[in-house]
Each structure stands twice: as structure tokens, then as C-alpha cells.
DODRENLUM-824656 format. One record per residue: residue in one letter; residue number from 1; z, y, x of N, C-alpha, C in turn. Coordinates in pm, 1 decimal. Each point is the difference from the previous one (the first is absolute). Layout:
N
PT  res    n       n.w       n.v       n.u      ca.w      ca.v      ca.u       c.w       c.v       c.u
PT    a  NUM         Z         Y         X         Z         Y         X         Z         Y         X
...
% end
This chain:
245
PT  res    n       n.w       n.v       n.u      ca.w      ca.v      ca.u       c.w       c.v       c.u
PT    x    1    2082.3     274.5    1033.1     -42.8    -103.3    -113.7      95.9    -121.3      41.7
PT    x    2     -37.8    -106.9    -172.8     116.0    -117.6      30.6     -79.5     -80.4      14.7
PT    x    3      18.9     -56.6      -3.9     -32.9    -149.9      33.3    -134.1     -17.2     -70.9
PT    x    4      -8.5     -33.2    -139.8     -90.3     -10.0     -38.3    -143.5     107.9     -40.0
PT    x    5      68.9     100.7      30.1     -81.2     105.9       3.8    -145.1       2.2     116.1
PT    x    6     128.3     -78.0     131.6     -78.7      -6.0      99.1     -62.4    -111.9      12.0
PT    x    7      31.2    -129.9     -93.2     -56.2     -65.7       2.1    -195.8      13.8     -63.4
PT    x    8      -4.4      87.6    -170.3     -93.7      66.1     -77.9    -110.8      57.2      64.6
PT    x    9      65.8      56.6     121.6     -27.7     129.3      68.8    -137.2    -142.2      89.5
PT    x   10      89.7     -18.0     159.1     -31.6     -53.2      56.0    -147.6    -202.8     -61.0
PT    x   11      19.9      10.3     -18.2     -75.9    -111.0     -99.0    -169.5     109.5     -19.5
PT    x   12      35.7      82.3     -43.7    -175.7     122.1      38.2      -2.2      -1.0      42.3
PT    x   13      50.9      85.3     106.3     -24.2      67.3      51.0     -21.0    -112.5     122.0
PT    x   14     -47.1     -84.0      14.5     -13.4    -134.1      86.7    -117.6     -31.9      11.3
PT    x   15     -38.7      66.9    -127.1    -161.5    -119.2     -67.5     -62.3     156.2      -6.1
PT    x   16      27.9     135.5     -14.6    -108.2      98.9     -77.8     127.5     147.4      70.6
PT    x   17    -134.1      97.3       9.7      81.1     101.4      34.8      49.6     121.5    -163.4
PT    x   18      60.8    -107.5     -47.1      56.8      25.7    -189.2     128.4     -20.1      34.9
PT    x   19     104.7      74.8     -65.7     182.2     -59.5     -19.1     -40.6       2.2    -174.9
PT    x   20     132.7     -79.1      -0.4      24.9     -27.7    -144.6      40.9     135.9     -47.3
PT    x   21     -15.0      55.9    -136.7      41.8     174.7     -37.2     150.9     -53.0     -65.2
PT    x   22      18.8     158.9     -46.7     137.0      11.3     -35.5      62.1     156.6      -3.1
PT    x   23      83.6     -72.1     139.1      52.3     143.9      76.2     -11.1     162.4     -59.7
PT    x   24      50.3      97.4     -50.5      20.9      52.4     -49.6     -97.1     120.0      89.1
PT    x   25     -42.1      70.7      70.7     -33.5     115.9      81.2      -3.0     103.9     -81.6
PT    x   26     111.4     127.0      89.3     -20.5      74.1     -39.7      49.7      72.4    -145.0
PT    x   27      91.6     -93.8     -43.5     -28.5      50.4    -190.4     236.8      74.3      -6.2
PT    x   28      30.1     -53.5    -103.8      88.7      28.2     -25.8      79.3    -120.8    -123.1
PT    x   29     131.5      15.4      25.5      74.4     -30.5     -31.2       2.6     -47.7    -203.1
PT    x   30     -41.8     -76.0    -132.0     -24.3     -10.4    -107.8     165.2      37.2     -26.6
PT    x   31     -15.7      77.3     -99.4     133.7       0.1    -121.5      57.5    -109.2     -39.5
PT    x   32     107.2     -45.4     -10.1      93.1     -97.5     -91.3     -93.0     -20.5     -60.2
PT    x   33     -13.1    -151.9     -92.2     -27.5      -3.4    -123.3    -221.1      89.3     -22.6
PT    x   34     -58.4     -18.4      85.3     -93.0      62.9      -2.9     -51.6    -148.7      77.5
PT    x   35    -187.8     -41.9     -93.4     -79.1     -60.8      60.2      59.4    -128.1     -63.9
PT    x   36      50.2     -36.5     -89.9      70.7    -104.0      -5.6     -13.9    -137.3     -32.6
PT    x   37    -174.2     -43.9      20.6     -73.5     -51.4     -11.3      10.4     -96.7     106.3
PT    x   38      30.2      69.4     123.3      30.2       4.4     112.1      52.1    -154.9     106.2
PT    x   39     -65.8     -51.8      31.8     140.7    -137.7      14.1     -92.7     -34.4     166.1
PT    x   40     138.9     -57.2      34.4      76.4     -40.4     165.7     -30.9    -120.3     -15.3
PT    x   41    -131.9     -23.1     106.4     -38.2    -246.4     -66.8     121.2     -35.6     147.2
PT    x   42      87.6     -70.3     -47.9      78.5     -33.5     159.9     -16.7    -177.0      35.5
PT    x   43      72.0      15.4     100.6     -62.7    -206.2      82.8     231.8      43.9      35.5
PT    x   44      85.1     -52.7    -103.8     102.1     -40.1      59.9      33.3      93.0      46.9
PT    x   45     -26.4      80.6    -123.2     166.1     146.6     -36.7     -96.3     128.1     140.2
PT    x   46    -113.0     -23.8      56.4     -65.8     107.0      99.3    -110.5      81.1     -71.8
PT    x   47      -8.6      86.2     -18.8    -141.0      40.7     -89.2    -116.2     -43.6     154.1
PT    x   48     -91.3     -20.0     -88.7    -127.1     -12.7     106.5    -113.5     107.1     -79.3
PT    x   49     -42.5     -51.1    -121.4     -95.6      78.9      36.7      25.9      63.4    -194.4
PT    x   50     -56.1     107.9     -56.4     -42.5      45.8    -139.0     -54.4     -55.5    -100.9
PT    x   51     -29.3      94.1    -134.3      32.3    -106.0    -112.5     -15.6      99.3    -123.6
PT    x   52     -26.9      -0.2    -102.5      10.4      96.9     -62.7     -68.5     -75.9    -203.5
PT    x   53     106.2      14.8     -44.0      25.5    -105.6    -128.6    -144.8      35.9     -84.6
PT    x   54     -34.2     -87.9     -62.6    -192.4      50.7     -93.1      40.7     -96.5    -122.2
PT    x   55      94.0     -30.8     -19.7      77.3     -66.6    -117.2     134.8     -36.3      16.9
PT    x   56      47.4     -46.6    -135.3     148.9      21.3      -3.7      34.0    -143.9      92.7
PT    x   57     -69.0     -83.4      45.0      34.5    -151.7     110.0     -87.9     -10.1      94.2
PT    x   58    -158.3     121.2       7.6     -32.6     -14.3     122.6     -13.3      94.2      96.6
PT    x   59     -29.3     -37.8     135.9      27.1     113.2      75.8     -81.4     -33.3     113.6
PT    x   60    -114.0     161.7      12.5    -118.9    -106.9      96.9      52.7      78.2     147.7
PT    x   61     -95.4     -66.4      95.7      60.1      55.0     150.4    -144.7     -62.1     133.3
PT    x   62      33.0      -4.3      23.1    -141.5     -25.9     103.0      22.5    -195.1      15.7
PT    x   63    -104.3      -7.1      26.6      -8.1    -208.1      38.8      30.4       7.3     170.8
PT    x   64       2.3     147.1      80.6      68.8     -37.5     142.4     104.7      -2.4     -28.9
PT    x   65     101.4     -44.8     -81.9     108.5      87.4     -28.9     113.0    -219.5       4.9
PT    x   66    -135.7     -84.6     -27.1      91.7     -99.0     -75.3      69.4     -63.4     161.2
PT    x   67     119.9      66.2       1.5     112.4    -102.9     160.8      72.4     -50.2    -107.0
PT    x   68      38.7    -165.5      29.8      66.6    -112.5     -48.8      91.2      91.5    -141.9
PT    x   69      80.7     -31.7     -24.5      46.6       4.1    -138.7      14.0     124.7     -38.0
PT    x   70     -13.1      59.1     -76.8     -33.5     148.3     -47.1     120.6      85.3    -136.6
PT    x   71      91.4      70.9      38.4      44.2      43.8    -171.3     -47.9     207.5      18.2
PT    x   72      13.3       8.7    -100.3      -7.2     120.8     -92.9      76.1      46.5       4.8
PT    x   73      55.6     147.5      86.7      84.8     102.4    -140.0     -48.2     137.9     -44.2
PT    x   74      58.4      -8.0    -143.8       0.6     159.8     -45.8     116.6      48.8     -92.8
PT    x   75     -34.9     159.9     -63.1      53.6      76.1      33.1      85.4     -12.4      36.8
PT    x   76     -15.2      93.9     128.4      64.6      51.3     127.0    -103.6      56.1      94.9
PT    x   77       9.5     121.3      41.1     -37.3      17.9     121.4      24.1      47.5     149.2
PT    x   78     141.3     -68.6     -25.5      98.0     -17.6      80.0      19.8    -120.8      45.5
PT    x   79     -24.0     -63.5      84.1     -21.7    -112.4      37.6     117.9     -76.7      62.9
PT    x   80      90.1      82.4       0.4     186.4      55.2      -7.3      15.0    -116.8    -112.5
PT    x   81      45.7      59.6     -87.2      54.0     -44.6    -114.7     -92.5     -80.9     -52.5
PT    x   82     -17.2     -70.1      39.1     -52.3    -146.3    -119.4      30.3     -69.2     -46.2
PT    x   83      67.2     -21.4    -154.3      54.9     -69.9     -30.9     -87.3    -187.9    -102.6
PT    x   84     117.8     -58.5      33.8     -96.3    -156.5     -66.4     -36.1      46.1    -116.8
PT    x   85      -9.6      63.0     -73.1     -89.9       5.5    -126.9    -125.9      99.4      59.8
PT    x   86      -6.8     -16.5     124.8    -132.3     113.1      -8.8    -102.9     -72.7      69.5
PT    x   87      20.4    -159.3      67.5     -60.9     -43.1      22.5     -50.0    -145.9     -14.4
PT    x   88    -117.6     -62.2      40.3     -94.6     -72.7     -97.3     -58.5     -79.8      72.9
PT    x   89      14.6    -195.0     -68.2     -58.6     -73.4      58.2    -117.3       3.6     -23.3
PT    x   90    -166.7      23.2     115.0    -119.2      38.2     -82.4     -91.4    -166.5      17.6
PT    x   91     -73.8      19.0     -61.9    -116.3    -130.2      12.1    -128.6      19.2      67.3
PT    x   92     -89.3      42.4      85.1    -123.9      68.5      73.8     -32.9     -75.8     -73.9
PT    x   93    -179.3     107.7     -37.0    -169.9     -21.5     -60.1     -45.3      40.4     182.6
PT    x   94     -19.6     -19.8     132.4     -56.0      51.2      79.0    -209.0     -22.2     -32.7
PT    x   95     -55.0      90.7      -6.3    -138.1      17.3     -69.9     -23.6     -46.4      88.0
PT    x   96    -107.2    -134.1     -38.6     -75.8     -96.7      91.6     -85.2      11.8      58.5
PT    x   97     -12.1     146.9       8.5    -133.1       1.0     120.6      57.4      90.7      68.2
PT    x   98      75.8      -0.1      44.2     139.0     122.9     124.2     -34.5    -124.7      59.1
PT    x   99     -55.0     101.3     109.3     -28.2      20.6     135.7      79.9      52.2     126.2
PT    x  100      65.0     -73.0      72.5      78.1      -9.5      94.6     -85.3      64.7     114.3
PT    x  101     -74.6      60.8      26.7     -35.0      17.7     112.0     -77.1     151.3     -73.2
PT    x  102     -90.2     -14.7    -101.7     -15.9     168.0     -25.2      99.9     122.4     -62.3
PT    x  103      78.1    -107.1    -104.9      40.3      20.9    -124.9     -62.7      61.4     -83.4
PT    x  104    -124.5     -65.3       1.0     -35.5     -37.0    -107.0      55.4     -45.5    -155.1
PT    x  105     -15.5      87.0     -22.6     158.5     -63.3    -171.5      81.6      10.7     -28.8
PT    x  106      40.7      63.1      86.8     177.9      30.7      10.1      71.8      -9.3    -106.7
PT    x  107     -22.1     -52.6     -38.5     114.0      69.8    -215.6      57.3    -200.3      -2.9
PT    x  108     119.0      39.1     -17.8     105.0     -98.4      -6.8      71.4       8.4    -211.0
PT    x  109      29.8     -46.9     -73.5      56.5      22.1     -76.6     197.0     -66.3       5.9
PT    x  110      55.8      68.9     -65.3     125.3     -63.9      37.6      87.6      -0.4    -152.9
PT    x  111      33.1    -126.4     -96.6      51.6     -51.6    -105.1     134.0     -68.8      34.7
PT    x  112      46.5     170.2    -121.9     192.2       1.2      20.5      28.9    -107.2     -79.2
PT    x  113     149.3     -32.4      55.8      50.8    -129.4     -22.9      47.4      -4.9    -126.5
PT    x  114       2.2     185.0    -104.6      99.3      18.5    -115.3     -89.9     136.4      -3.0
PT    x  115     -86.2      35.3    -135.0      -8.8     159.5     -35.8      51.5     105.0     103.6
PT    x  116     -36.4     124.3      13.5      90.4     136.9      38.6     -41.5      40.9     -47.6
PT    x  117     117.1      76.9    -105.4      15.0     103.9     -47.0     -37.7     151.7      33.6
PT    x  118     -63.6       2.1     140.8     -69.0     143.3      40.7    -123.6      -2.2     -35.8
PT    x  119     -34.1      94.3      -5.7    -165.8      48.4     -83.1    -121.1     -12.8     119.0
PT    x  120     -53.4     -57.6     -35.7    -111.2     -86.2     129.5     -50.7     184.9       8.6
PT    x  121    -154.4      40.1     119.3     -63.3     -13.3      27.9    -167.8      59.9     -97.1
PT    x  122     -36.2      29.8     -60.8    -106.2      39.4     -35.5     -88.9     -93.2     130.1
PT    x  123    -157.1     -48.6     -34.4     -64.7       1.0      66.1    -181.6      53.6    -108.0
PT    x  124     -55.1      -7.2      74.0    -110.3      92.7     -12.5    -139.4    -133.1     -51.0
PT    x  125     -39.4      71.1    -102.1    -100.6    -148.8     -19.9    -128.2      -4.4      31.3
PT    x  126     -79.9     -37.1     -49.8     -74.3    -100.6     126.5    -120.0      95.0      29.0
PT    x  127     -17.9      78.4     -53.5     -90.1     163.6      11.3      18.9      82.8      45.0
PT    x  128     133.9      32.8      74.4      10.3     134.3      47.1     -34.0     -11.9     118.1
PT    x  129     -66.8     132.4     105.6     -74.9      16.6      47.0     132.1     105.6      89.2
PT    x  130     -23.7     -81.4     144.4     117.2     109.5      54.4     -78.1     115.0     107.7
PT    x  131     -23.3     149.4     -63.5     -36.6      52.1     114.2      51.7      53.1     117.4
PT    x  132     -97.5      57.2      78.0      35.0     -18.8     139.6      78.2     160.7     -20.2
PT    x  133     125.1       3.4     141.0      54.1      92.9     -35.2     108.0      30.8    -116.6
PT    x  134      -0.9     -99.2    -137.6     127.4     -99.5     -90.4     154.6      26.6      63.3
PT    x  135      64.6     211.5     -43.5     134.9     -80.9      75.4      78.7    -123.7     -49.1
PT    x  136      81.8     -21.4      80.6      64.0    -208.8     -15.1     175.9      25.6     108.7
PT    x  137      30.4     -71.5     -74.0     126.6      22.1      54.2      14.4    -165.8      78.9
PT    x  138      81.0     -41.8      72.6      61.5    -113.1      42.5     120.4     -15.7     105.2
PT    x  139      74.9    -128.2     -71.7     178.3       6.3      11.1      19.2    -136.7      63.2
PT    x  140     109.7     -16.2      59.3      17.2     -59.4     102.5     145.7     -43.1      49.4
PT    x  141      88.6     -37.4      30.7      93.5     -44.9     110.9     -52.6     -55.0     120.9
PT    x  142     -35.2      60.3      97.8     -53.1     -27.8     142.9     108.1     142.1      16.8
PT    x  143    -133.0     -46.9     132.9      32.0      89.0     121.9     -13.4     142.4     -43.4
PT    x  144      72.2      92.5      69.7     -87.3     162.8      13.8     -97.5      43.0      97.5
PT    x  145     -27.0    -137.5     129.7     -78.5      73.6      55.9      -8.1    -188.1      63.3
PT    x  146    -100.1      39.3      31.7    -106.6    -134.4     126.9     112.5     -82.8      56.2
PT    x  147      37.5    -100.7     -21.6      75.4    -100.7      60.4     159.8      36.6     -18.8
PT    x  148      90.2      63.9    -132.7      96.3       7.0      32.7      22.8     -43.2    -107.5
PT    x  149     151.7     -63.8     -15.3      40.7     -27.3     -86.7     -63.5      63.0    -156.2
PT    x  150      82.6    -154.1    -108.1      -2.0      98.4    -153.3      91.4      17.8      -8.3
PT    x  151     -51.7     114.1    -157.5     137.1     102.7     -20.3      28.8     -82.8    -158.4
PT    x  152     123.5      39.5     -38.1      69.7    -126.9    -106.2      14.1      68.5     -61.0
PT    x  153     -46.4     191.7     -87.1     -60.4      70.0     -58.4    -122.5      20.9     -24.9
PT    x  154    -107.1     -43.4    -165.6     -71.5      17.2      22.5     -71.6     118.1      20.1
PT    x  155    -163.1      38.2      50.9     -27.8     107.4      -2.7    -146.1     -47.1     -14.4
PT    x  156     -76.2     154.3      21.1    -122.4     -32.5     -41.3     -43.0     131.3      71.6
PT    x  157    -162.3      71.2     -37.9     -85.2      46.2      73.6    -121.5      20.4     -86.2
PT    x  158     -33.4     108.7      26.0    -192.7      46.4    -108.1     -53.3     -28.4      73.8
PT    x  159    -113.4     -78.9     -58.2    -112.4     -29.3     118.4    -168.9      63.5    -116.1
PT    x  160     -75.6     -39.4      88.5    -103.7      57.7    -112.2    -109.4    -170.7      80.7
PT    x  161     -63.0      27.8    -128.6    -103.9    -133.8      46.8    -128.7      55.8      79.7
PT    x  162    -113.4    -154.2     126.9     -71.1     141.1     -30.1    -101.1    -119.5      38.2
PT    x  163    -110.7      72.6       1.2    -156.2     -27.8      40.1     -21.5    -111.6      37.3
PT    x  164     -48.8    -163.2     -81.6      27.9    -111.4      21.0    -146.4      27.5     137.9
PT    x  165    -115.1      37.4     -10.2     -64.8     -39.0      79.4      88.3      63.6     156.4
PT    x  166      64.3     111.7     -43.6      94.3      74.2     102.6      88.3    -120.3     104.4
PT    x  167      67.5     -70.3     -99.6      74.1    -143.0      13.7     -26.5     -78.6      79.5
PT    x  168    -157.8     -52.4     -56.2     -64.8    -157.0      36.0     -59.9     115.3     122.8
PT    x  169     -27.6     154.4      86.1     -54.1     -21.2     109.9     103.3     -28.4     133.7
PT    x  170     155.0      55.3     -40.0     173.4     -59.2      74.3      33.7    -142.0     -12.7
PT    x  171     -35.7     -98.8     -94.2      15.1     -67.0     -20.1    -147.0    -123.3     -45.4
PT    x  172       0.6     -59.3     115.3    -191.3     -11.9      20.7     -15.9    -150.2     -95.9
PT    x  173     161.8     -33.2     -20.2      34.1    -199.8     -76.7      50.5      86.7    -111.3
PT    x  174      14.6     101.5     -38.8      70.1       8.6     -98.6     -10.9    -115.2    -161.9
PT    x  175      66.0     -20.2      16.5     -42.9    -168.9    -167.1     -72.4     105.7    -147.7
PT    x  176     -69.5     -24.0     -20.0     -23.5      62.3    -181.8     180.6     -45.6     -70.8
PT    x  177     -63.8      62.0    -164.3      80.3      35.5     -78.4     173.6      35.7      93.0
PT    x  178     -55.2     160.6      61.0     154.3      41.7      84.1      15.5     177.2     -33.5
PT    x  179      63.3     107.1      49.0      34.9     102.8     -38.6     -25.5      16.8      75.2
PT    x  180      72.7     104.5     115.2     -51.2     101.9      77.3      99.0     136.0     -18.6
PT    x  181     122.5      43.8      69.7      89.1      69.2     -36.2      53.2      43.9      77.7
PT    x  182      -2.6     149.5      35.1     122.2      38.5     119.6       8.9     -69.9     140.2
PT    x  183      46.8      53.7      79.1       3.0     -77.4     152.7     -94.8     144.1      53.2
PT    x  184     -98.5    -111.7       8.8    -183.8     132.2      47.9     -18.0      91.9    -116.1
PT    x  185      -7.8      98.7      76.5       0.3     120.7      87.3      98.5      71.6      52.7
PT    x  186     159.6     -30.8    -118.2     105.3      15.0       5.9     165.5     -51.0      76.1
PT    x  187      68.8      25.5     -15.8     124.7     -26.3      50.4      78.1     -94.5     -82.0
PT    x  188     -95.7      -7.1    -161.6     173.5     -93.8    -106.9    -109.9     -82.9     -59.9
PT    x  189     144.5     -90.4     -22.2     -66.4    -128.5      -0.3      90.8    -123.6     -15.4
PT    x  190     -31.7    -151.0      28.4     112.4    -113.4      38.4     -47.2       1.9     132.3
PT    x  191      59.1    -185.0     -18.5      73.9       6.1     128.1      -4.1    -184.2      70.3
PT    x  192       9.7     -95.0      84.8       8.4    -108.1     -78.4     130.3     -20.0       9.3
PT    x  193      49.1     -83.0     -38.4     123.9     -95.9     -44.8      11.6     -78.4     -89.0
PT    x  194     -58.5     167.9    -162.6      65.7     -18.2    -114.4    -135.2      12.0    -116.3
PT    x  195     -95.5    -109.8     -15.2     -52.7      11.2     -34.3      27.9      -8.1    -190.3
PT    x  196    -213.2     -30.0     -74.1      67.9      -9.2    -142.3      41.1     107.8     -79.5
PT    x  197      56.6      79.1      46.0      40.3      78.0    -121.1    -172.6      97.5     -66.6
PT    x  198      55.9      93.1     -66.1    -150.0       7.8    -135.8     -33.7     190.6      91.7
PT    x  199    -172.2      10.5     -13.4     -23.1     156.2      68.0     -65.2      -9.4    -169.9
PT    x  200     147.4     165.0      13.3     -40.6     -16.2    -208.8     -28.7     202.2      -4.5
PT    x  201    -132.7     -34.9     -79.0     -93.2      72.8     -78.0      -6.6      90.5    -151.4
PT    x  202      48.5      95.9      -7.3      -2.8      10.8    -108.5     139.7     -42.4    -105.0
PT    x  203     109.7      -3.3      42.4      81.5    -133.7     -14.9     -27.6    -157.2     -55.1
PT    x  204    -109.0      -4.4      85.2     -61.1    -186.9     -48.2     -20.7     -27.5     150.8
PT    x  205      54.5    -121.1      57.7     -20.2     -37.4      75.4     -84.8    -113.9      -2.0
PT    x  206     -93.1      43.0     179.8    -149.9      30.1     -11.1     -54.8    -118.3     153.5
PT    x  207     150.3      28.1      70.3     -15.5    -103.0     124.0      55.2     -38.2      47.6
PT    x  208      10.6    -136.6      47.2     139.9     -43.3     106.9       8.0      34.1     161.3
PT    x  209      78.3      85.0      -6.2      21.1     -58.0     187.8     -40.2    -116.1      99.7
PT    x  210    -139.8      52.4      46.2     -35.4    -191.2      81.7      38.5      84.1     161.9
PT    x  211    -127.1      35.8       1.6      11.0     105.9     164.2     -32.8      53.7      19.2
PT    x  212      54.9      20.3     217.1     -54.4     154.1      30.4       5.6     -34.7     107.2
PT    x  213     -10.5      96.7     119.3     -67.4      -6.6     164.9     161.1     -31.7      43.7
PT    x  214      36.2     -58.1      88.3     130.1     -11.6      69.4     109.3      80.3      65.2
PT    x  215     -85.1     130.4      35.7      55.6     134.4       4.4     -36.2      98.5    -134.5
PT    x  216     159.3     -18.2    -117.5     -35.1      51.3    -111.1      31.5     191.1      15.5
PT    x  217      57.8      35.3      65.8       7.8     111.8     -24.9     -69.4      77.3      56.4
PT    x  218    -127.9     -22.2      84.9     -49.8      18.0      10.0    -157.6      17.4     -16.4
PT    x  219    -103.5     106.6     -49.1     -64.1     -11.4    -145.6    -160.8       1.4      58.5
PT    x  220      12.8    -124.7      90.8    -149.8     -67.8      21.2    -146.6    -103.2    -141.2
PT    x  221     169.0    -107.0     -30.9    -123.8     -27.2    -108.8      83.2      -0.2    -120.4
PT    x  222     -60.1     -40.3    -152.0      54.2       2.7    -106.9     103.7    -100.3     -49.0
PT    x  223      65.9     -15.2    -123.2      82.1     -75.1     -18.8     -79.0     -59.6     -72.5
PT    x  224      10.7    -112.4      12.3     -50.2     -89.2    -179.9      84.3    -119.0      -5.0
PT    x  225     -68.2      25.3    -150.0      76.1     -98.7    -149.0    -112.4     -62.3     -65.4
PT    x  226      78.8    -120.0     -65.3     -70.0    -121.2    -130.2     -60.1     108.5     -87.7
PT    x  227    -115.3     -20.9     -69.4       0.7     139.2    -115.7      35.0     -51.1    -132.3
PT    x  228      44.0     -27.5     -46.5      98.5     -11.4    -114.4     -69.3    -129.1     -76.9
PT    x  229     -73.7     132.9     -25.6    -169.2      15.3    -132.7     -56.6    -142.8      62.6
PT    x  230     -23.8       2.2      43.0    -108.3    -115.9      65.1     115.6    -153.2     -26.2
PT    x  231      70.0      22.6     -87.1     104.8    -143.9      21.5      28.7     -25.4    -127.1
PT    x  232     -48.8      81.0    -142.1      55.3       2.6    -105.7      33.8    -114.2     -77.0
PT    x  233    -177.8     -61.9      39.0      49.6    -140.8     -76.0      69.5    -116.7      38.8
PT    x  234      57.3       3.6     151.7      66.4     -74.4      43.8     124.2      25.3     -13.3
PT    x  235      42.6     176.6      -5.3     184.6     -46.1     -10.7      17.0      -2.4    -143.4
PT    x  236    -126.3      11.9     -80.6      60.3       0.4    -160.7    -102.1    -146.3      -9.0
PT    x  237      40.3    -113.0      44.5     -38.8    -141.2     -31.3      92.8     -80.8      72.2
PT    x  238      57.2     -15.4    -145.7     121.4    -136.3      14.7     -15.2     -94.1      76.7
PT    x  239    -132.5    -122.4      -9.2     -18.6     -84.5      96.3     -78.4      44.7     126.6
PT    x  240      51.6     150.3      40.7     -83.6      59.8     120.7       1.6    -160.2     113.5
PT    x  241    -124.9      51.0      11.6      45.0    -150.6     183.3      41.2      56.1     130.7
PT    x  242      81.1     -44.6      29.5     104.2      16.1     135.9     -54.4     -66.7     164.7
PT    x  243       1.3      38.6      17.3     -24.7     -37.8     172.1     178.7     -62.0      71.2
PT    x  244     -62.1    -158.1      36.5     141.3     -32.3      56.7       3.2      12.4     114.5
PT    x  245     166.5      17.0      46.8     -13.0      15.8     122.8     -77.9     126.8      90.6
% end
């Protein structure tokens, strides 16, 4: 695990029995040129989080990924093949009500320095209800085992949504406006070090990778995502309030 991944993990693990999410456990390598909306959120050229393109000039990611100056890489599934034209400077807007302790409202937009030519992923409408056990998938460049190093080629894994009542039994402090999918009671999902990627159900991005248990390849806790449907007015408001610091 690299230095920034360790930092993301240690900050939260010391305050709660949670780990920042995003590494792909028991998944598979994604074919080249697929999932074009996937973004690598980077600091000093180093991948720290996932993200995804929702408009030609907007990437969505997790608010807890806000570490110093960030850039975004689009247009490649292989982080060894990043070209200068694939990298964008960004303007950050972290949700004004983001809470770093509970990870409530864990959402952030990154406005690109110039529009991308890549096709964004579709978002749901505000009336969409995600049923229990809906088949979905999550992708990222994180490690393939708990505590392991990240990968250079994008990977994804199939997961299913979990009844919120069951999720609250496992996570007593589960924030509002979240979705649970993967992890408990399977050994598939995400892990610490690479948050911000999308939970994709029915070809739409419905969630943002937020957090899971410290031991990611043991199925004792559900994976938790920010529920995008609850934040659509904020996402679409060009004058949305942003959290400072």
C-alpha cells in the first residue's frame, strides 16, 4: 500500500472501525476501452481514489478523497499508459455538510479544466428506488487483497444491494443517504485505499464508494456507498455550497 493510501486508511481507522473504500476484492480485470467514464483521482501523479465522469466537465468522487491538490486522469484503464492529454486540473467542491468522522454526505465534484470528449455515465432520476438484491458492479484500481498494493489495470466485481435494515444491524452508525452493496455476506466488494468509484446498477451510477470494514476480504460487514439519488439537486446546482477545508 503506498504512502497516500496508508494515510487515507489510517486517518479513519484510528477514529472508527471503518476503512475508506474502493479496492476490488475477488474481481476481474476490465477489458481495454471499457468503462470509459472511470477516472483516476491523483496527487502528484499518484493514484489515490477513483471517480467517474457524469458530465463532459464534471467528475464525481468521495469527499474524503480531498487530499491537497488533485488532478484527474481519464481515457485509460491502464495507469502505466497515462498521456499528458489525459490529465486534467480540477476545481473541487466538497459537500458543505460532509462529516469526516461519520462520513455522512461523502460526495465531491471535480470540475475539469477543459471538457472531456469521453461519454459520461448516466445518473438515475430522483424517483428511482433501488430494490434489495439488485445486481450491480463496482470498479477501481485498488488492491486485490486486504492491505495489499494497488493495481495498474482497472478491475471490477459483481455485487448486490443489501436490505438497509440488515445494513443498519451491522453498522450501528450508518449515515442517512447511503446504499449498502457487497461485502456481507459474500467475499466480493471493495476495500481501503481507493474510494470514490461508482456503484453501477442497470447501467447507471447510483452510488459512490465510501467505506467498509478494516478487513475487506472477510464477509462480516456490508460495503457502504453514498446514495447519488439523494444528492441530485446538489450535483446539478452550479451554485452549490462547498465545504471549505
